[in-house]
N, C-alpha and C positions, 0 to 999 in steps of 0.2 A: 540563898544561891544569888548570883550575881545578875544584874540587868546586861542585856547582850549590849558589848561595846561599841562605841561609835566608830566610824571609819577614821582613820587619820587624815586629815585633808589640807593640813601643812607641815612642812619640814620639821619647824620647832616643835611639833607635837611629837616628834620620835623621842625627846628625851624623857618623857612618861613611859611607864611600863604599858607594854602594848603585846597582842597575843597575834599569832599568824598560822593560818590554817594549813593543811598538810597537802591541800589541792597541788600547789605548785611543784610539790616535790613527787606526788605518786599519780596524778591523773592522767590517763592516757590522752583523754580529750583536752588536756589544757597542755601537754606536750605535743600534739598533732598542731594545735592553735598557735604555737610559739613560730612556727615555720614561717608563715604569713604575716602575724600580728608583730614579731620582735625580731626575729632574724633577718628578713627583709626590709627593716626599716632602720638599722642602727650603723653605726659605724664600727668595723671589726678590725681588729689586729690581725694581719694577713702574713706576716712575715718580715725579716730584716732586710733593709738596703743591701747590706753585703753579701747577700744573697744572689744577688743580680747584679754584680758589677759591671757586667760588659753589656755590649749592645747584643741583643739577641738573647740574653738570658732570661729565663722565665721559671717560675714556681707556680704552682697550683695550691689554692684553698678551698677547702670542702664546707660546706656549712648544710646538713641535711641533703636535700635533693639538689642544692644549688652548688656548683663549682666553677670556679673563677680562675682565669688564666691571667698573670701579670707580669708583663715583659716589659725588660728595657728596651725601647723602640729606637732611642737614641740616646746619646750621651747625658743628655739632661732632661730626658723623657721617659715616664712611665705611663704606660697604657694597661688597661683590665678589661676583660671581656668576658661574656659569659662562655663555658667550655662547651659549647654544644655546637655543631654542626648545622646552619640554616639550611640544608637539605633536607635531611630526614631525621634530624635530631641525636644523631650518634655523639656521645662524648669525643671530644676532639684528642685529648690528652689523656690516657688512663695513668691511674696511680701504681705504679708497681707492686705486686704482692708485698705486705708486710712493711710497707713505707708508709709515713705519716702525709707525705705529698710527692708530686711528681716534680723535678726539676731538671733542668738542661739548658741548651742553647740551640735555636733555631733561626734560619733566615725565613721559612715559610711554615705554616702550619697545615698539614696534610691530613684531610680525614681519611680514616683508613677503611672505611665503606664503600664509596664511590669516587675518591680522589679529589674531591672539591679542595681548593688550596687557597691559602689566606696569607697576606703578608703583616708584617710586622704592624702596622696601622689598623689590621682587621678586615681590610678590603679583600674581596673574594676575587682571586686573580686567574684562577682555572675553574673551568666546570667544562667537563667532555659532553659535546654535542650539544651546545648551548643552544644552537639555534634552534633544537626541536621545542624549546619554550616560546618559540614564536614573539620572542623579544619583550616579554615582560619580567624578564629576570633583571631589574635594574639594580644599580650598585647597592642603593640604601637597601633594596629587598634582601641580597645575599649578603652582606656586611656582617661582621659577627656584631652581637647586640654588647653595648658599651657598660662598663660598669664605672661608678665612679671610683677614683682612686686618689690618694694624697699620701702624704707622709709626716711624720712627727716624731721626734725622741730616736731616730735612725729604725723606725718601723714603717712599714708600708700598711695602710689603712684601706679599707674598701667598703662601698656601702650598696647593696642592690637596688636601693630605691632611687626609681628615675628622678624624684622631688626632692633627694636629699641635700641638706644645708651643708653648709661648709663645716670641715672637719674642725677648723678653729675655733669656732662656734662650740662645738659639740664638746670639744676637751676641756672647756672652760671651766671651773678653773685650775684644774689638774696642770695643762701644759705648762702655764704661766709660772705657776709654783714649782714645778720640776725643772724648768729649763736651765736653772743656774748648775744643775747636776751633770749638764753635759752629755746625758745618757746615748746618744749619737755616737759617742767616741768610744764605748764598750763593746768588746766581742765575746763571744760566748765561750765558757771553758767546758760546759757539757750542756748537752739537750736531750730529754728523754719523755716518752710518752707511753700511756697505755690505756687500753679500754679498760674502764672500772666499773664495778657493779653498785654504782649509785647515781641518782639524778646530777645533773651538773652544778646545781644550788647547793646540793647538799656538801659535794666537792669543793666549791668555793667558800662555803660558811664553816670550812673546817679550817680556813686558812687566814679570814678576814676578821679575827678579833685575837686578843691576848688572853681572853678569860681561862681558855682552856690549858695554859701552859703548865699552871702548878699540878693539875692533875696528869694530863696526858704526857707531860714531859717533865716530870719530877724531878730529874737529874739536873735540870738548868737551875732549880731553886738552890742548890747549893752554891750558886755563884751571885744569886742576888734575887730582887724581886722584880716580876713581870707585871704587875698591876699596871694598865694602860686604858687608854680611851679609844672612843670610835666617834667620828663628825661626820655629818651629812655634808656634801659638798655640792649642792646641787644635785646633777643628774650622778654624781659619782660620790664616793666617801674616801676618807682616810682614817688609820689607826696609828697611833704612837704610845710611848710610855711615859707615866708619871716619872717625874724626876726632881730631885731637890734643888732648892736655890743654889746657883754656882754651877750645874752640871746641866744646863738646859740640854745641851746635844745628846743627854741620854735619852732623851723623848725619842730619838730616831735610832737607826740600826747600829751603829757604832758606839756599844753601851760598855760604860767602865764595870768590873765586877763590884761586888759588894764585900762586906766583912770587915774582919778587922785589919786585914791587909789586903787592899784593893789592888797591890802590885801582884801579888800570888793569885788572887781570884781571878783577874782579869785575864793571865797566862793560860789559867786551868780553864775559863770558860772558853776561850779562842782555841785551844788545844783540843777539846772537846767538841766543839762546833765544827772546826775542821774534819775531825775524825769520823764524827756520827751524823752529820748533816751535809758537810761540803759545799755549805751555802752561807751567805749573809757574812763572808770573811774571805780574805786573801793570804796566801802564804807571807807576805810583807808584813800584815797586821799581826798574824800568828807570832813571826819572830821578833818583832818590835815589842809585843807581850812578854814575850820568853827574857828579854832583855832588861825589862823594868827592876826585877830584884838586884840588878848589877849595878844599873845606872841611877838610880832612885832612891835616896835614903830611906830607911825604914821609919813609918810614923809620918811620911809626907802626908799633908791632906788630899783627900781622894780628887778634887777638881784640879790639884796639880800635878798628880798622877795621869789623869786622863790626857792633859795638856801635852806632858812629855810623851807620852805612849802616841798619841796623834801624829806628833811634829817629828817624831823619830822614824814612824812609817813615811810620814810623807818624805823625809830626805832621804831615804833609804829607796824609795821608788823615784826620785827624781834622779839619783845616781844611775839608774839602770834605766833612764830615759821614759819615765812614767810619769805624768805630772797630771795632780790631781785639780780640778778645780776649786777656787777659793769661795766657800759658802759661809756666809755670816750663822753664827751659832744660833742667834734669834729665827733666823730664816729655817736652818735645820730644825728647828724644835717646832715651829709651826708646820713644816710639811710632815712631821711624823717619821714612822718607820716605813710605811708602805700606803699604796693608793690602790684603790678597785675601781677600775674603768668600765662605766656600765657599756653593756651589762656582764662581760664575762672574762676580763682580763684583770689581773693583780700585779703592780709593780711595786717590788720592794727595793727601794733606793737609796744609794748612800754616794760619796764623793769618788770612791774607786772600785764599787762593784755594786752589782744588783741581783735580785731574784725575782723571776718572772713567771706568774703560773697563768695558764691558760684553760679554759674549759669549755668545752662542746658537748652538743647532745649527740646520741649514738642512735641512727636511725631511729629516730621519734620515740624511743623506749624509755620511759620516765625512770626505769631502775638501772640506766646504764649512761655513762658520759666517756669522754674522750679527754684524759686528763693530761697535761703538759706542764714541764717545769724545766727551766733553763736558767743558768748561773752564768753572768756576765763580770767580767772585770777589764780593767785597762791593762793594756800590753805594750811594750815597746815598737816602734814602728817597724811592722814585718815580722812580727813574732806572735801574731796570735795563732792558736792552734787552727787547724781546720777541722770542724765539727759536722756531724750529721745528726738528725733524730734519729735517736736508737729507740726501739720498741723495747721496754724493759718490764719484766713481770713484777708484781707487786714486791715478792720476796727478795728482788735484787736490787731494790731501792735502797738509800741510805738508812740506819736505823729509825733516826728521826722521823722522817717520813714515813716509815713504816706504823710506827705509832699513830700519825694521822690517819694514815689508810684504815686501821682497824676501826676507829670511829666512823668513817665515812661507811663503810660497809654495814656496821650497826646500827646506824641512825637510819638508814635507809629502810631496813628490815622494820625498826621500830615504830616508824611514821605509819606503816601501813596495818597497826594495831586500832583495833575498833576502840580501844582505851586512850588512844591519843587523843588530846583536845586540841592541840595547837602548841608552836613553840612560844617560850616566853622568854626572849632575850633581855639578857642585863641591858639596863636603860642608859648606862654610862661606858661599859666596857665593849658591849656587843651591838653598838647602836648602827653599826654598819649591815648586820642582818634585817631589820626592819628598814634601812634606807635603801637595800637593793630591792625589797618587794615595792616599798612605797612608789618607785619608779616604775617596776615592773608590771604594777596595776593600771599607769598611765596608757601602758601598751596594749596590755592584756583586756582590760577591762573587768577584770576580777584579782581577789587574792590580796587587797590592800590589807595592812596592819588595822588591826583594831584596838582600840584604848580598853585596859583592863579596867572595869569599874565594878566595885564590889558594895553591897547594899547590907552585908551582915558579915560575920568573922570567919565564914567558912572559908573565903578566899576563893572559891571554885569557879571558873572562868566558862561561860558558854564560849563555843568556838565558832569559828569565822565562815566555813562552808556553805553551812544553811543560811547565815547571815547574808554572804555574798548574793545568794540565790534570791533571797529576798529583796535585796536592794536591786538586781537587775529585773525582778518583776515588776516594780514600783514605777 
């Protein structure tokens, strides 16, 4: 048998084999504790700035029992408030049935219970029979509760913690490394959401590593190899693909097809991706890949095929008024293909498109989550489509995502088994998984990854739930 593994105490220890117990995925107690220990302590991606372009525009964002109103209170000012009336606690803005969130424009926010009214700065401006309170209803007592709000990357971020630190510090180093991609200039092509039968962490971990591609998405193996890496980045993490020398950009999203003729395999991969995932590419990239067999001689070295493809696509976009940022290949390689922003957002970035996943708990039920995906790209000025969040049943998502959904549901059920001892992520390709739990444990006080330490040939690992309990008792 193995000795009980020691808790991982430093990020560099995540490079060694570790195990993570099922508590964080299936425990009702853990799920309830997340509300106070996690969700009210972190910066959360709540929406896009282009959702509230005009003064008075607002959106709401819900995380378990907390709801936040985010409003453009002036041309150059955003404000965020707790979505609750200071009189009797009624939610001020209700989410319409079947919608992800509320959205609209208001001069004043009026409570539907007794009519207390608030302006765009959150001040209470009308109380019927106010004199009945004998002068104790001060402006401070009646104003809406303030929520920290800031922006980065075109997103609106909120933090429920009154003592929250700056967003810029929180996002380090992700923001600085992603800034050259100018994500704020992209607009959504589609946005979908669904309540799914798995924990939010199970959902996130279905997408934050490349190890699953060969088995879950075998069709892609016809176009190349998808061995990749995962790295801890402080509070966050990123992933990317291994790539041969001279093709460093292949560590990121815009990858060349492999095989004897990369001209053909790149076109086939782009066409398949567009039709079966509708993510991680654009029609401009697809069409530029289709032209490769006509524009590039046979037997052209792969790095030259890649350069021609991207140069051709960039020129085609510029001709229609779309301008990609210029990012050095070595920087593109360093940033990889996507970032996991702690705790619940994933940004799959490129110079001309991105795929964003967002995961939230559903009613503190450890077996359900709110899963969201949105695809963005660059558009000519004034030509971006108008999109709304569309509730989409699992069977109606693109086929590639349905393959991931099958894993998510099955993993959630499997983790409840008395025979499951805990996850054993690939230390190189899935390091993002223990990275998430390493950071979660700092907030939750339990569930930290443990080193796998064997003392015989059996390789059997003692698991962590009992071990965590023992640590807490010490």
